[in-house]
Structures are given as C-alpha cells and as structure tokens.
N, C-alpha and C positions, 0 to 999 in steps of 0.2 A: 658741342657741350651745351646743355640746357641750363639757363640760369634765370633769375628774376627779370632780366632785361629781354628775354626771348618774347617775341610777339605772340599773341594768342593763336593766330593762324598757324604759325610755325610750330608751336608746342602741340597743337591739335594734330597737325599733319604728322609730326613725329610719333605721337601717341598711336594714331591709326596705323602707322607703319610698323608698330610693335615696340616702341620705346615707352615702357610704362612709367618711367621716371619723369617723362616730359609732362604728364598730366599733373604731377605734383606742383608744377609751376602754376597751373591754372587754379588748382585747389587753394594754394597759398595766396594767390592774388585775390580771390573772390570769397574766401571763407567768411570774413567779417561781414561783408555786404550781404551774403546769403543768410547768415544768422540773423542780422537785423531785420531783413525782409520777412523772414519766417516769424520772428518775434512780434513784429507789427501785426501780422495776420492772426497768429495763434494766441499771443498774450502769455505764453508759458516758456520760460527759459529752457527747460529740459526738452519739451516738444520741439522747440525751434532748433535746438542743437541736433536732435535726432533726425528731424526732417530735412535740415540743410545737408546733413551727411548723406542721407538717402538720395537726395537730389543729385549730389555729385556722383554717386554710384550709378544712378539711372542715366545721367548725362554721359558718363564714361562708356556705358554699355551701348549707347546710341550715337556715339561720335561719328560713325560711318555715315549717318544720315545728315550730319551737320554740314552746312555750306560754309566753307572757310572764308568765303568772300564777304560774309556778313559778320557783325560783331557777336561775340560769344555770349555776353551776359544777358541780353534780351531773350535769347533762345533758352539759356539756362533758367532765367527767371520764370519763364512760362512753365517749365518742368516743375520748379519749386512751388510756384503758386498753385498749380494743379494738385500737387501732393498735399499741400496745406489745406486746400478747400475740401479735398476728398477726405482727409483726416477729420476735419471738423464735421463734415456730413455724417461720417461713421460714428463719431463720438456723441453727437447730438446733445452736447452740454457745453455751457460757456466756461471758459477758463478765467481765472483772475488775471487782470492786466495790470502789471506793476509799473507804475510811472517812475519808480526809483531806479529802474534798470536803464533809464535814459538820462543823459545830461542835456537839459534844455539849454541851448546856447543863448546867451544874452549878448547883445552888442557890447563890444569892448568899451564903448563910450558911456555905457549905462552907469548911473551912479550906484555905488555899492552900499547904499543905505538900507536899513531893514525894511523900509517901506517899498523898496524895489524888488525884494525877494519874494518868491512864491511861498505863501504860508503853508504850513502843514495841512490845515483844513482845506485849502485850495487844492493841494496835491491829492488829498483823499477824495475830494469831490471830482476832480479831473480823472483820477484812477477809476472811480465808479462809473463815470459817464463814458469813458473810453471802453470799459469792459462791456457796456451795453450797445456799443456800435457794431455794425456788421464788420466782418473781416475786411471787406473791400474799403470801407470807410477808415478803419484803423490803418490799413496799409498806406493809403494816399496821405493821410495826416502824418503818419510816421515818416514817410519819405520827404514831405515838404517841411515839416516843423522840426523833426528830430535830426534827420540827415541833412537838412537844409539844401535839398536838391532843387534846381530850377524847374520850371514847367517843361522846358525842352529836355532836361535830363530825365525827368519822370516819364515823359512821353517816350523817350528812347528805351528806357528800362522796361516799360510796360508794353511797348510796341503799339501805342495808340496815338492819335493826333493830339496836338497841344490843346485844341479846343475841348476835347474830351477830358483831358487832365483838369482843365480849368472848371469844367462843369462838375466833375466828380468831387473836386476839392470844395467847390461852392456848397454842394449838397452835404458833403461830409461835415463841413463847418456848421451848417445849419442843424444837422442832426446832433452834433456835439453840443451846440448851444442849447437846443431844446432839452437835452438830457441834463445839462448843467443847471438850467432853470428849474427843471422838474425836481432836482435834488435840493434846491433852495427852499422849496415849499414845505 
C-alpha cells in the first residue's frame, strides 16, 4: 500500500512497475514546492500552476530514465526549470511579478510596530524591481528569502555547488538593489 510515508524511490519504483497511484504520492509531496519554484521564475500564478502540472506529466513520462538512487526533486526541478525558461523564451514578454503572493517571513522576535512592517510603497517598489529581474535572479531570491532555504538546500535543489549559489545570490541581490535604487529616482 502506498501512502504519504512511502519513500520517493519506492513510489517511483512502484510507478515504473505499473502502479499509477504511487506517483500521486510524489505529486502530493512536491506540488507546493514546484508551484513556488515556477512562480519565482515566471511571476504569474496561472502560468506557474500550468507549468508545474506539465512538469509532473513530463516527469511521469520519463520516470524510466530516473536513477532511483538519487533524490527526486533536483531531477524534477531541472525539468520544471527548463519548461519555465522555454515558456519565457517563447512568450518574449515579461509577466507582472506579484509580491503579495508571498508571505515574507519576519523573525518571530521582530517587533510588531508599524515601523517594522513593509510599507505598501515598498512592496510596490519591490514588486516592480523583482519583475525587472531575470528569471534566474527571481528564482534564487525566491528560494532564499521567501522559502528561506539554506545555501546547501538551494544547491541541492538546483544541483549546483554552494559557491555558485552564493555567487548567484550575490549578483541577484545587486541587481535587485540597482533596480530598487533606479525606482527611487
């Protein structure tokens, strides 16, 4: 019997063996993460929903090529990322990036005074600046700030070295800062 406690490798092996219900465990486990990842790249809720679903379909069709000794999500994330980038290339226009879709986590010890809250004007400026970033910059910023993943977790998801994560995040922050400053002028 397959349930939410079934390991990824076991669920995938069962799926490849013909148990179509086993893949539902994988989909349930990673749907939210896939959606957020696509949203960071695309900036559109509907497109993120559509492409994350398409990525699960593509992953399902290619499960026979998956090495069950490796973690599932980095492999899946590559499929999803490629779908998103191809979608953006085909569309050749920028989407509005809505910061309201995310809950910016504030430390629990942060004071709850009005001065500690992000103002509406700041959110609008941040929204505008994020929409001007490349999909790669939005993705790395989303993973670090909105999902609050560590460098190691991001490196694992993107299947890149930690040093590359740090470098990409550095440049993404710089690009974001430049766009925020440009908006203040």
